Each structure stands twice: as structure tokens, then as C-alpha cells.
N, C-alpha and C positions, 0 to 999 in steps of 0.2 A: 434240730438244735435242742439241747437240753436246757430249757428255760429255767427249770427249778434250781438246778445247780448254779447257773449263771446269776440268777437274781439273788440267791442266798449268799453266794460269795461276794458279790458286789455290795450287797447290803451290809455285810460284816465289815468289809474294808472301808466303805464310805463312812459308816458310823464311827469306827475306830479312828480313822485318819482325821476326818473333819472334826469329830468331837474333841479329841486331844489337841488338834491344831488350833481350833478356835479358843479353847481354854487357855493355852499358853500364849497365844497371840494377844489376847486381852490383857494378860498380865504384863506382857512386854510393852504395851502401849503406855503403861504407867511408870516404866523404868527408863531413865535417861542415861544409864550407864552404857558406854560403848561396848560393842561386841555381843550384844544380846541375841541378834539374829544369826550371826555367823558362828559364834562360839558359845552361845547359851550363857553368857556372862562368866564363862569358865567355872561352872558350878556343877557339872555332871558327876554323879556318884559312881562308885566302882561298878555296880551291876550294869548300869546304863552304858558306860564306856566299854566294858568288856563285851557285852552283847553287840554293840554297834561295831566294834573292831572285828568281831567274829563274822558278822553278817555282811559287812562292807565288802569283804573279799570272798563271799560265798554267793554265787549267782548262777547264771545260765550255764557256764562251763561245768560247774559242779553237778548239774542235773543232766541235761541232754548231752553235754560234752562227755561226761563220764559214762552215761548209757552207751554211747557210741564207742568210746575208747575200750570199754569192757569187752565189747564184741571181738576186738582184735588183740587186746593186751591182757584180758582176763583180770585177775586180781592185781596185776601190775598197774592198773589204772589208779589204784589207791595211792600211788606215789604222787598223784596230782593233789590229793588231800594232804599228804605228808608235807609236800612242798609248801603249802599254805600254812600249815602248822609251824614249820620252821620259820617262815616269813614272820608270823606273829611273834614268835620268841625273839627274833632279832629286832623287830621294830619296837616291841614293848620294852626291851632291855637297853636299847640304844637310841635310835633316831627319834622315837616318840618322846623320850625323856629330854633329849637335847632341844627339840623344837619347843617343848613346853617351858623349859628353862629359859630359852631365849625370848619368850613372851611374844612370839610372832603370830600372825594370823594366816600366813600362807608360806608354803615351802619356797617359792621364788623369793619372798621377802627374807627368808632365812639365808638363802644363797647370797642375797645382797649384803647381809651383815658380814658374811665371810669373804666374798670375792668382789663385791661391787655391782654396779648396775648392768654392765655388759653381760656377764654370766647369768644375771637374774633374768634378763629378757630372753636369752637363748633357752634357758631351762624352762621358763614359764611358757613359752610358745610350744615347745616339744611336749611338755607335760600336759598342757591343756588338750593338745591334739590326741595324745595317747588316751587320756581319760574319755574324750569324746568317742573314740573308737570303742572303748569298753561300754560306754553309754548306749551306743547303737547296737552292740551285741546284746545288752540286757533288754533293749526294746524288742529285739527279735525273740528273745527268750520269753518275754511276757506274752507276745503274740502266739508262740507255740503252745504255752500252757493253756491259754484260752481255746486255741484251735483243737488241741488234743482232747480236752475234757468236754467242751460245749458244742463243737461243730462249726463255730464261726471260722472265717478265713484267718490266716496268720496276719494279714494286713489289718483286718478289722480288730483282731485281738491286740495288735501292737498299738492301735489308736486308743482302744479302751484302757489298756494298761498304761499308756503314756499319760493319759489324763489322771489316772490314779497315782502314778509316780510323781507328777507335778504337785498334786494335792498333798503328797507325802511330805513335802518339804517347804512349799511356798507359804504356808500360813504362819508358821513359827520357827522356821529354820532348823538349826542344829538341835534345839531342845525337842522339837516335834519329832525329828528323826529318831533321836535317842529313846524317847519314852514309847513311841509306837513300836520300835524295834524290840523293846523289852517284852511287851505283850505278845508280839508276833513270834518271837523266838520260842516262848512257851507253847504257843499253839502249834508251831512247826514241829517241835520234837515230840510232843504227845501224838500228833498226827503220824509222824514217821514210825514211832513205836507201835501204834495200833495197826498201821499198814503192814509192818513186818509180821505181826502176830496173825492177822487175817490171811496174809499171803502165804505164810508157812502152812496154814491149814488147807490152802487151796492147791498146794503143790501135788504132783502125781504121787502115787503110792511109793513110799520110801523117803519122801521129804528131801531134806538137804543132802542126805546120803546119796540119793538118786541123782541129784544135780552133780555131785562129785563124780559118780560113776559114769555119767555121760561124757565128761571130758577125758576121763581115763580110757574109756572105750574108744574114743576118737583119737587116741594117741596125742592128747593135748593136756596131759597132767600138769605141764608147766603153767597153764592158765589159772591154776589154783594157788599159785605162789607169787608173792610180790618180788621174789628173787629168781625170776624165771631164767634169765640169761645175763651174761656180762654186757651184751649189746644193749639190752633194755635198761640196765642200770646206768650205763654211761651216756647213751644218747637221750633217753627219755627221763629217767629218774633224776640223775645229776643235773642234766640240762634244765629241767623244769625247776628244780630247787634253786639253782643259781639265777636263772632269768627272773623268776618270781621274786626271790628275796632281794636282789640288788635293784630291781625296778620298783616294786610296790612298797618297800620299806622306806622310801623317801618320797612316795607319791602323796600329793595333797589329799587324794581320795581316802587313804587309810589314816594319815596322820592328823587330819582335821578333828576327828573325834577325840584324839588324845590331847590336842591343843585346848579342847573344851573341858578337860578334866579339872577337878578341884585343885589337884597338886600332883607333883611327881610321885608321891607315895600312892596316890589313887591309881596312877598308871601302872606302877609296879605290881599292885595287888590284882590287876586284871588278868595277869598271866595265867593263873590257875583256873580261870573260867573261860576266857576267850579261846585259848588253844584247844581244849577238848571239845568245846561247842563247834568249832570250825572243823577240826580234824576228823571227828567221828562221822560227820555228814557223808563223806565219800564212802565210808564202809557200808552204810545203808544202801546208797545208790549203786555201788559196785555189786553188792549182793543181789539186788533186784535185777541188774543187767545180766549177771551170770545165770540166774534162774530162768530168765526169759529165753536166753539162747539155748538152754538145755531142755526147754519144753517144746516138744514137736508141734504143738498147736500154734505156737507163736514164732518158732525159729524161722519159718519161711518168710516172715514179714521183714526180716533184715534188721540192721542195727538201729535205724532211725525210729521204727514203729513197734518193734517187738516188745520192749519193756513198757512203754506207755499203754499199749493195747492189752497186755497181760494184766496190768493194774486195773484198767477199766472193767475187764471181764471177771476179775477175781474178787473185787471189793464190793460191799453193799453201797447203795446210792449215797447214804449219809456220809460214809467214809470217803467216797470219791470227792464229795464237796469239801470235806475236811482236808483231804490230801491236796486239792487244788488251792485251798487257802494256805496250806503249808508251803507249797512250791512258790506261790505268789509272794509269801512272806520273805523267802530267800531272794527272789529276783527283784522285788520292789525295794528292798532295803539296799541292795547294790545299786539299783537305778537311782535312788534318792541321793546317795553320796556321790554317784558318778555325775549327776547334774549339779549338785551343790558345789563340788570341788572346782570345776572350771569357771562356774559363776563367781566363786570367791576369788579365784586368780584374776579374773577380769576386773572385779570391783577393786581389789587391793593393789594389784600390780599394773593395771592399765589406767582405769578411771581415776583412782585416788593418787596414784604415783605420778601420772602425767597431766591430768586435767583438773583435778580438784583436791589438792592436798589437805584442805581444811574440811573435807566432807565428814559429817557426823554420823551418828547411828541411823538417823532417819534417811539420809541420802544413801548410805550404804545399803540399807534394807530395800529401798526402792530400786536401785540399780541391780542388786542381786536378784530380786524377784523378776525383773524384766528379763535378765539373762537366763534365769531358770526356765521361763516360758519359751524363750527363743531356742535355747539348746534342747529342751524337751521336745518341742514341735519338730525341730530339725532332725532329731534322732529317730523319732518314729516315722517320719517321712522317708528317711534313708532306709530304715529297717523294712519298709514296705517293698523295697526292691530286692531284699534278701541278699546283700553282697556277702561274699565269703570272708567275713572278718576274722574268723578263727584262725585261718591260715596266716593272717598278717600279725597276729598278736605277739608271736615270738620275736618277729622283726621289730615291732614297736617297743616291746619290753627291753630289748637290747639297747635301745637309744638311751635309757636311763642308767645303764650299768656304770659308766664312768662317773656319774654324778654321786653315787653312793660313796665311792672311794675318794673322790675329791672333797666331799664333806668331811670325812674322817681326817684327811690330810690337813684341811683348812681349820679344823677345830683344835687339833691336838699337836700339830707340828708347825706349819708355816702357811701363810696366805699369799698367793701370787695370782692376781687376776689374769695376767698374761699366760701363765702356765695353765690355768683353768680353761681359758678360751681356746688355746691351741689344742689341748687334750680333748676337749669336747668336739671341736671341729674335725680333727683327724679320726677320732673314734667313730664319729657319725658317718664319715666318708667310707671307712672300712666296713661298717655295718651295711651300707647300701651296696658296696661292691660285692660283699659276701652273698647278698640276696639276688643281685641282678647281673652278675658276670660269672665267668668260669674260675674265679679266684679260688674257691674251695678245692676244686679238682687240681688246680695248679700246685697247691701246697699239700696235697694228699689228705685233705680233710673233708671230702665230699660227703654230704649228708649230715654233717655235724651242725648243731644249733648255733645261731648267731652270737649267743652269749659268750662262747669260748673266745673267738677273736676279739670281741669287744672288751672282755675281761683282761686279756693279755695286753692289748694296746692301751686301754684306759689306765690300768694300774701301772704298767711299766712306764709309759710316757708321762703320766701324772707325777710319779716319784722322781724321774730324771729331771723333768723341767722345773719342778718345784725346788729341787736341790741346786740347780745352776742359775735360775733366774732370781732377781731381787724380790723381796716380799716382806711381810710383817709377821710377828709371832702369831701362832694359832689363836683363834678367837677366844677360846676359853682361857688361854694363858693371858691374853690381853685383859679380859674381864676380871681375872684374879688380881691383876696389877693395878687397875684403875676402874672407876665407875663405868658402867656400860655405856652411858651417854657420851663418854669421852673416848671410847675405843676407836682407834684409828682405822679407817677403811683400808682394804687391801690395795696394793699397787698393781 
């Protein structure tokens, strides 16, 4: 076990997380304004919101997932990063602004404003389950980072990382996450740049040109292009863009940092920082993956171990420690929001909505902290068994596809609670049938991602049912016509 690296990285993370967390926690104790823990009193500036948006959807799949995808898809794996860049553009210019304008604390609460309590409960349960799946995946990622660099087991690494992830959020909530992210993001990108510089010097004679020659000599020149084949573009690129955008752009995990922004103007200004910070990450990781496969010394290790082993053998010890801190910055930031989001949903949409409508800031903070611990412990306990969660993510993401379009319909056209409930139920049934029956083969779409049928059914049925069933004017139309407090709920 490499104790020096482990102790150094843990010391850095604990000092940063606990130091900033205690600082902001003490300030919150003297503030009575509601929303301090969950939404940082809605006072986060542009840089903090931008970095948090970028890092929230940048975690384990962007590191180890892309390392593995690069082995089979080559540069095409960069579409995974492009998909998340598109997601951020869509969220920042639409759903994040709408949620901030509505002054809500959770996305299910936003759904209730549009469609009422029935759809709120349906969406809240599915969204919380989806985010918990992501949380478990991030717990595995933390374990893999520790195991790869220090020699501890993945299970032990998941526990160590789970404790760090809980500390990342539990002391001061959203404000702690945001400001720790700002510092960690700087550390992460400096570490990645230094890694690429040192790794380039350690490549075989010929450098990156020799990497390209390897794929050309193996008759795999397509691995060097993101436009390798129409099949790649349709099944992987477009499927990933659609499933990621329509799910995550209305997810509590991504939208909560935007809800904590100072204003809608603050959110708009994050576009030019959040998108490149997130999108460029995959370029670094895919380049490392391509180089590892092209290097005979590491090729025989296979897709899971080649890239991490190459980095460990190519970098000086101090940079290995820095790289570990960089990778942890990416994974811990996602873990923090993945545990904060379902805890917020439980506090606002279950505890406060059903059991204690008069709960104030202190009660919300206590309940949220309890749920953070419960969810965090559950996540790294599940992660210890290493379930194949990645394979389930496309199926989980597809569950939220109709919600995105129903929100648009309910904000700008017409609100019908009945149309929303029926559309959600039918689309979710189709999603399950697509995964667990021979339905794709029966309709000639075997191998196609779940987002396609969910998109067709969700949009088509949502539009048709909204048109024929009774309802109220879209929420933003209603708010333009009368005070928000008097807006009539959907039928």
C-alpha cells in the first residue's frame, strides 16, 4: 500500500472539506433565513454555480467509463463528453432558469406547481431512485480511485471515499459543496494538464504520431475519429445525447445548484464556463485511453487496467498524488450532489409536504443531514458488492424522458394532471417492456437505446392527451395573468 500518497491526499481533502465546511456552518448558525443549508440562501455567484454545474455531471463514468469506452470506440467515446456539454447548454438556457424563476427548492415541488400532487409523488420517487443509482456508481468510482493508486481494496476505498463524500456536504450543505468545488476544480485541471505534459514525454519514440500509427497499422483508423460510422452516431452518440439531456436537465442533482444562484442572470452567465469545463474533460481522458491501448507495455492489461497502470508507471510520485486528488475532485463533487439531491427531495417532498408543513430552517437542516448519512452509508455498502450499475443507467435515464417534455407542455401550453399521470405511466411501462421483453425485436429496433421509444411515446402521448383532456393554461401564462400565490392548480 502506498501510504505516502494515501495520507497526503486524505490530508488535503479533509483540510479543505472540513475547513470550509466548518467556516460556512458557523456562519449559517447565525442566520435565520430559510434555505441556507439546502440552497445557500440563494446567494451563490457565477463562478461557484458554473463549476458546480460542470462537476455535478462529471464523475466516475467520465473517468473509468471513458477509459473503457475508448478501448472499443476510440475517439468516439468523446461523444459522452459532448452529450454532457449539450446537457449543460439545454439546462442552463431552459430548465435551470425556469426552476429558479419559480423559486422552488426541489424539482418534484416544481412538478407540483405545474401538475399537482399526484405527478409530484410519481416523479419524486423515480427521480430519487435514479439519483441513488448514480450515487452508488460514484461510490464505486471513489473505491476504484483509491484502489488503483494506493493498493487498498475497492470496498475499503468506497468506505473511505464515502466518509469524505458525506463530509463534503453535511457540514454546510449547498454552500459547502459550491465553494469546495471551486477550489477542487482548479486543482483538477492543473493536475490533468500536468499529467498530459508528463505522459506525452513518456510515450514511445514518435509520441502521439506513433499512437496514431498504431491504429492505422491495425486497420482501425476509424478509432481516431469521432465520426467513425453511422451506427456509432445513431446508437451511441445520438442516444447518449438524448438520454442524458432529457433526464439530467430536469434532475434535482443538476438543477439544485442553479436554484441556489443569486439570480437568473447569474445562471445565464455560467454557460461560458460550465460547458467547456465539463466538455473538455473527456478529451483528456479519451486521449489517455487511446495512448494506453497503443502502448505494447500496457495493451495486454485490457480496457480496465491499461490506462490507470500506464499513468502510475509514467508519472512521478508527486504527480500521482496530484492526479489522485484531481480524480477524487471529479468523483466527490458528483457524489456530494448525488447524496444532497435525494436528501432534499425527502426533506421537501416527503417530510415537509406530508408530515411537518411548518418545518423551518433548523428542522430542514436536521432531516437533510440525517438523510445524507443514511443515503451515503447505503450507497457505499451497496457499492461494496460492485453491482453492474452502468448497464442500468440508460434504462434509468429513460424514465425521466417524458418529464422533460411534460414540463415544457405544462409551462407554456396547458396543464392537465390526468394527461401527465397517464403519459408517465404508459411511457414507464414501455421503458420496462423495452428492457425486459422481446418488444425491440418485434418492432425491428433491436439494440436501440431505451430513450427512442420513451421519447416517441412520451412526446406523442403527452401532446395528444393534453389536447383532448381538460386543463388550465400553462403555468407561466397563469403567473403572467395573476400573482403566483393565486395561480390555480392543474386539474
